[in-house]
N, C-alpha and C positions, 0 to 999 in steps of 0.2 A: 491484629489489624492495625495498620498505621493510622494515626490520628489525621483527620482532614487538615490540609494546609490552608492558611488564610488566603483569601482571594486578593491577589495583587492587581489592583485596578490600573488600567491605562490612565496616565496623567493627562488631563485635558490640555489642549494646545494653549489655552489662555485661562489660567486660574484667575479668580477674582483677586484684585490686589489686596495684600494683607495690611490694610489700613483701617483705622477706626477713628470715630469722631466722639468727642465728649462735649455735650451741649449743656451749658449752664442756663437753666430756664429763668433764673432770677435776674441776671444781667444781660443775657443774650449772647454771651461769648461762646465761641466754638473753637475747640482745640483738636487739631488733627495729629494722629500718631501713626508712624509707620513701624510695623512689626517685622521681625525676621520671618521669612516664609514658613519656617518650621517651628516658630516659637509658640503658636497657638493652634491647637488642633481644630477648634470649631467654636460655634456660638455658646455652647454650654461652658466650656473652659473659660472663654472670654467673660461670660457673665459671672462665673465664680470668682475670677480674679478681680473684677470690678467690685463685687460684694465684699471681698476681703479687704479691699482698699478703702471703700466708702461706706460699707455697712448698709444700713437701711436707707441711706441717702442716694443710692444708685439704682437705676432701672435700665436694663439693657435690651436691645433688639439685635438679633443676629441671624445670619443664614450660613449654611454649611458650604464647604469648599467645592462641593459638587452641584451647587445650585445653578451654575451656568452650564452644566453638562446636559445631555439629552436623556439622562437616566430618570425615569418617573419615580416619584416617591422621595426624591432627594431635595424637594423644593418646599420644605416646611420652614416657616418663620418661627424662631424661638425667642421667647421673652424670659428674662431672668430677673430676680430681685427678691425683696422681702415679701413673704406672704403672711398676712395677719391671721389667716386661718391656721397655718402651720407654725407660726411664730418663729420662722427660720427662713433660710434661703429656699427658693423654689423655682421651678421652671415649667413653662407650658408652651404649647406650639399649635400652629394652625396650618392646615394643609394648603398647598398651592400658592401661598402668598409670596414665597421666595422667588417664584418664577417672574413676578413683577418687581419685587424689591431689588433684585440683582441689577436692574437698570439704573439704580441710584449710584452704582459703581463702587460703593464702600460697604463691606459686609457687616460691620459691627458699629453700633451706636450706643453710647451711654448717656442717660439723662441724669443730671444732678440739679439740686435746687428745686424751686417751685415757681411756677408761673403765677403772675399777679392775679389773673382771672382765668376762668375756664377757657381753654385755647385748643386750637388745632395746630399740630406740628407738621410742617410741610418739608419733606425730604425729597429734593428733586435734582437730578443732574441736567444741566441746561445745554449739554453738548460740549462744554468746555471744562466745567468743574461741578463738583457737588455743592449744592446750595441748601441752606437751612433757613426756614422762615417760621416765625411764630405769630399766629393771628388769633385774636380773641373771638369767642363765639358768644356774643351778648344775648342771643335768643336761645341758648341751650335748653333751658327748662321749658320754653315754649315748644321747641322741637320734640322734646320728650313727651310733653303733656298733650299737645294739640296735633302733633304729627306734621307731615310734609307731603304735599301733593306733587307727584312727579309730572313734569310737563309733557314728557314724551308719550305717555299712555294714560295719564290721569290717575295712576295708582296712588292711593292714600297710604303712605308709609308711616310707621310709628316707631318710637323708641330709638334704639341704636340704628335701625335701618333708615329712619328719617334723617339722622345726623349724617350718616354716610352719604346719602344722596345730596343733601344740602351742601356738604363740603365739596363734592364733585362739581355741582353746578356753580359754586362760587369761585373755586380755585383750580378746578381740573383742566380748564382750557389751556393752561400753561404747559401741560404734559402732552407727549405724543399720545394719540387717541387710544392705542392698544397697550400702552405701557404706564398705566396708572392704576392704583388700587387704594381704596379707603379702608380704614379701620376705625371703630368707634366703640364707646361704652354706652350702656343704657342706664336708666335711673337706678337699677339695682346697685350700680357702682357707687352711687351717691349716698345710699341709705343702708347698705349692708357691706359686709366684707366678702360677699360671694359673687361680685360682679365679674363678668368675663370681658374679653376683647373680641368684638364681632367683626367679621370681614366677609364681603361677598365679591365674587368676580365682577368685572365691569365689561359690558358690551355696548358700544356706541354711546358711551356716556351715562349709561344706566346700570345700576347694580342688578345682577340676576337674583333668582330666588335660591340659589345654592349658597347656603350660609355656613361659614366655617368659624371656628372659635379657638381662641386660647382659653380653654374652659376650666382647667384645674387650678386650684390654689387661690382663686379670687384675685387674679392679677389685674383685672380691670378695675377693681376697687383700689388696689395699690396705686395704679397709674393715675386715677382721677383724684382720690382723696389725699394722696401724699404729694403728687406732682402737678395736679390741676390740669392734666392733659385729658381731653375728652375725645379727641380724634386725631388721626394721622392720615396724610396723603403721601404715598411713597411711589417711587418710580423715576422715570426720566429717559434720557437719550443715550446713556452709556450702553454699548453693545459688546457682548463677548464674542469671541471668535466662533464661527459656526462649525459644528461637527456633527457627525452622524453616530447613531448607536453602533454602526458597523465597526467603529474604532474599538469598541469594547468586546466584540465577538470573540477574539482569541482568548481573552481572560475567562469569559463565561464558558466557552467550549472546553477549556482546560479544566475548569472547576466543576461544571455542571453537565458537560457533554452536549451542549446545544447553544445555538445563538441566543443573544440577549433577549430579543423579542419573543422567541419561543419559550424561554425560561420565565419571562414575565407573565405570559399568558397562562402557562401551566400552573404557576404558583399562586395566581390570583383568581382562579376560576370561581371561588366562593364569592368574590366581590363583584364579578362581572355577571356571569350566568353559568350555572352548572347544569348541563343536560341531564345528569343523573337524578337531580332533585327537582328539576323544572323550575328553579327559582334562582335568585341572586341577591347580592347585597347582604349586609349583616342582618337586616330585618327578616328577609326571606329565608336565608340559609340557617340562621340560628333557630328559628321556630321550626323549620323543617326537621332539624336534628334533635329537638329538645325532648320530646316524649314526655315522660312523667316528671321530668325535672323542672316543671313549670314553677315559677315563683310569682305569687300574687298576694294582694292585700298585705303588703309589707311583710312578706315572707311567712304569713300565717298558713299558707297552703302546705308548708312542709309538715304540718301536724296531721294532715289528712292521709288516709291510706292510699296506696298506689293506684287502685282502681278509680278512686274518686279524682285523683290528680289527672289521670289519663282522660277521664270523662270531661273534666274542665278544659283540658287541652283540645280535645276533639270537638266539643260543642261550642266553646266560646272563642278559642283561638283559631284552630284550623277550620272550623265550621263557619266562622264569621270574620274575625279580626284579620287573620292571615289570608283568608279567602278574598277579602276586599282588596288587599295589597296585590294579590296575584292577578285579579281581574282588572284592576285599575292601572297598576304600574308595570308589572311584568308583561302582561298580554299586549299592552300598548307601547312597550319598549321606551318608557320614559326614563332614559338613562342620561346622566350628565357627569362632568368631572369637576374638580375643585378649582379650576382656573388655570391648569397647566395641561399641555398636550399629553395625553395618556390614552392608551388603548383599553384600559380597564373600564372606564366610565362607571365608577363604583357608586356614584350618587344616584340613588333611586328616588324618583320624583312622582308626585301626583299633582300636576299643575304647579302652584307655588309652594307646595309642601314637600320638604325633603324627609325621606323615611329611613332613618337609621334605627337599628335595634335598640341601642342603649336608651336614648331619650324616649322612644315610643314604647319601651317596656316600663321604665320607671315612672313616666307620666302616662301610663297605660295600665296594664294588669296590676302593677304594684300599688296603684291607688284606686283600683276597682273599675278601670275603663277597659272595655273590650270592643270598642267601636272606633273606626278610623275618623269619623267626623268629630267626635268628642275629643279624641286624642290630638287631632290637628288643631283644634281650637286652643287647648291648654298648652300645647307645645309652641304654637305661634306666639302666644302671650309671653311665655317664658323666654323665647328667643329675642323678641323685640325689647323686652325689659332688660335684656343683658344678663339673665341668669344662666348658669350652667344647668340645662334641663335635666341632666342625669343626677346631679347633686340635689336639685330642687325636688325631683321625684322622691328621692330618699328622705328628704326633710318632710315633705307632705305625707308620705306613708307613715313615718314615725308620728307625726302630729295627729293624723286621723286615728291611728291605733291608740295613742295615748288618750285622746278624747273618748274613744269607744270604751276604753278600760276605766274611764272616770277619774283620770289623774287630775283633771282640772276642768273648770267651766270655760269653754272657748270664748264666751262673751267677756271674760275678764281680760282677754288679750285683744279685744276689739274685733274678734272674728264672729262670723254668723253663729246662730244657735247650734246646739249639738246635732239636731236633726239634719243640718246642712253640712256638717263637717265630719261626722263620725261614720264608721263603717256600719254601725248598728242603727236601726230605725228608732228605737225607744231610748230615752235618756237613761244611762246607767247610774248606779249608786256610787258616789265617790268612795273610794277605799279609805278605811280608817287605819290608824297606826297598828291596830290589833290584827288586821288581815294580812299583813306582810311585815317581814323583818325591816323593810325599808319604809320609813315614815313617808306619808303622802307629801307631794311637793307640787308647787305650781311652776312648771318650767317656763322659761322665757325664750321664745323663738329668736333666732339670730336677727330676723328682719325687725321684729318688735323692739329688740334691745337697741339695734343700731338706729332705728327711727327716733326713738326717744332721745338718744344721745346727740343726734345730728340736728334736731329741730326742724328738719325738712319734712315735706309731705311724704306719706308712705306710698310705696308702689301699690298696684292693684293687689287685692287680697290674695294671699297665697293659694287659697282653696278654690278661687273662682274658676269655673270651667269644668270642675269635676262633677259631672252630672250623673255619673254611674256610681252607685254605692253598693257595698256588700250588706245584705240584711240577714244575718244568721238568725235562727229561730230563738236563740238564747244569747244574752249579752256575753261579751268576751270576759274571761276571768284571768287573773294573774296568779302565779305561784312563785314565791321566793324572788320577787322582784323582776322576773322575766316573763315575756309574753307566753301564755299557754292558752290561747283562745279556745273556748269549748265549742266545737262544731258538732251539732247533732242533727239528725233527720227530723222532719216535721212531726212524725209519729213513730212510736215503737214498731208498729207494723211495717211502716215504710223502711225503717232501718233494717228490719230482717229481710225484707223482700228485695231491696235495691240499695246499693251502696251510695247512690247519688240522688239528689233531688234538685235539679237545675232547670231554671226557666227564665224567660224574659218577662218583665212587667213594664207597663207604661210608666214613664216618669211622672211623678205627682205634680200637681199644679204649683205647689210650693217650690219644688226643685226646679221647675221650668222658669218660674219667675225670678228665682235667685241666680241661676246660671245663664238665663237668657238663651236657652237652647232646648231643643226637643231631641231626646235620644232615648236610649233604653236603659233600664235599671237591671243589673244582674242580681238575681236572687239565688244565692248559693248556700246550701246547707251541707256541711261535711260531717260525716259520722266519725267520731273519734274512737280510737282503741282505748281499752281500759286495762289497767294492771290488775294483779290479783287482789289487791286491797280495795279495789273499786274506785281508785282515783284516776283522773285523766293523766295521760302522759303523751309526749310527742313521739 
C-alpha cells in the first residue's frame, strides 16, 4: 500500500506579511524585521530562534501563516520563551486568539527587557501602520484583589477577567469594535511559577464567558515576573484578503474525498455533537466512553476492582455529574466557539461556566468532587486566579493524598486542618522512618514556596471550594513510598455481599463553613484485592 501523500494546501491569496517586531520594554524602542517568505515556518520556529538569540531574556507571541485563512483551528496564538517550571524553552497556545491578532498585521513579536512597572502592552494597527504602546497599570493588585464591575451588565469580575475588562474599557475604544482582544494574567502569575495567560473573546466591548488559556508551562508567570507585563490588547484595522473555504475544496477532495466543510464536520463530531452517544464536547464524549477507566481521588481508584470502578462511574458520574451536564448543557444546546467563525462550536457552556473534560475532571473526581455546582465553584476560582486548572487539579490531588497519608500536618503550610484538606475524615498517624524506606518529609507546595520568596500576599487557599471529600472506612496507607490506599467495605459481610458501598451524605457544618457552600459529600469505600500473603496490592 502506498503511503499517504502530504496534503498540498492551496496558498491563500494574501499571506500575512513575514515581518516581526522586537519590543525593548526597558527603553520603549521597537525594531521591525522583514524576513524572507520561506525563512520561518511559523510562530514556534520564530520563538525558538529568538530563544537561541536572547535566551531567557526573550518572550515571543506569534500566529501561523494560515491564521488569515478561513480554515478553522488554524487561529491559535502561540507564546514561546523560558519556562521556570521546565527550566528550558517552552511553548503554549490559546485557541481563537489569532483570529483577532491577525488584524495587527504583523505575525510575530518578541519582547526583551523588563517594563519599569506592571503594564499593558497594546499592539494595534491604526489603518496605516502597526503601533506599539506600553501603559502602566497602577491599580493591578486592586483589580486582582477587589475585582472590577462591568458597566454593561453589572457583572463583578475578578482576577484575570477583571484585568481584561478594565483594559478594554480604558484602551479598547481605539480599536475597531470587532477586532480587539485582551489577554491578562492573574495573581497566580505573581506568586507562583504556574500562572497562565487568560483570554476571552470580546462582544460589544465586553468579554464573554468563554475563557481560553495559554495554560501549560507557567508562561503567564514568565511574562509577568520576568517582563512585568500583566496584560495585552491586540488587534487593529489590518485586513487580509477575503477568501472562501471553497478555495481549499480541491485539496481536501483529493486527499480526503470530500469538501473541506464536510471533512471538518465529520472529523470533529466528538467536539460538536455525536448522535451515536447523544452528547458532545470533551466532557460529554470522554465520560460517555470511559467505562471502568474512571480516575478519581488522585488516581486511587485504580486500586479498586473493576466492578467497583464501574459502580462509581454509574452512580456518581453518569448518574449525577455527567447527567447534570446532559440536562443543563446538551439539552439546552449551550454551545459556543473560542472567538473564531467555526461550525464545530466545541465550547460547551452552562451560563457563565465553560465545561471541558480536563479541568472538570482534575478539579472534579480527581479531588473528590462529583457535582457540577461544586466543580463550577472551584474551576471559576482557578480560572480567575490565572491558574492552569488542569495542573492545579493534579497539585491539589497530590496534596490531599499526601495529607491523607500523614506525610505532613497541613497547618504547617498555612492550610486548613487535616479534616478540611484530606480525603479521609479522621487525622492519620504521620509515618515514621521505620514504616517506609523513604524518610518522612514535609513537602513544600509550589504556591507556598513562591509566596515566601516573593513577599506578596498569597492567592486564595488552594483547597478552597473542595467541599466533596472521600471518606474511606480506614485511613490510606503507603507501601515502599508509593500510594497504595487501602479501600475496604464497611463490614466483612458487606464486602462478601456487595463489591460497593457508595452513598451521599450531607456536608458537615464544618465543611460548609469552610468552603462557604452546600453540596454533597461522596462516601466511597472500595474493597481491595489481596495477594496470597495477605498484603494489599493494586
